[in-house]
C-alpha positions, 0 to 999 in steps of 0.5 A: 094200921098206925103210922108207927107200925107203918114206920116200923115196916118201912112202909112210910117215912117221915116227910116234911112237904112244902107248898111247892111240892104240893103245888106240883101235886096239884098240877099232876091231879089237874092234868089227870082230871082233865086227861080223864075227861077226854072223850077220845081216849078208852074207858081203860085209859080215862079210868086208869088216869082218874085213878092217878089223880086220886092217888095223888090226892092221897099222897097230898094228904099223907105229905101234910100229915108228915109222911111219905109212903115208900115205893115198894110192892103194895104201896098204892094200897098202903097210900089209900088205907093211910088216907084213913089215918089222915083224914078220918070218917067220913072219908074213909068211903073214898079209901075203900072206893079206890082200893077196889078201883086199884085192883082194876087199874092193876088189871088194866095196866098189866094184864088186860084191855077193855076192862073198865066200862064207860060207866065206870070210867065216868063214876071214877072220874067224879069220885076222884074230883070229889076226894080231891076237893075233900083233901084240899078242903082238910089241907085248908082247915088243917094246914092253911100255910099249904093250901091252894 
């Protein structure tokens, strides 16, 4: 996967982000990480909410790189895969982990209930928070004008 191919397939488009746009994404991530921590929610809902925080973190990195993923079938997969182009190794592990989570989240939101276990809900929350921290570190290092 390359940006050239993503642009040609209309999976991505060039985009110039702003600190305001990123701050709005940061607010969404903070909300979702907090909500995913609520003990009263089902494991499914906590899992899906933590997944959304990770997806928003991926979108932050993509925006800083000068792109936006086009909203169409498969755009979550493309967003997660695109973080490999932006962040590189060793952050690839997050893209692979969240790709597996994406499929489970899809089942949770569209097909069945009681899919995620308590352990999975706790694990994705930890992974999403770590990934977000890595994205913020990358932004600070590579795009200091856009840092938190």
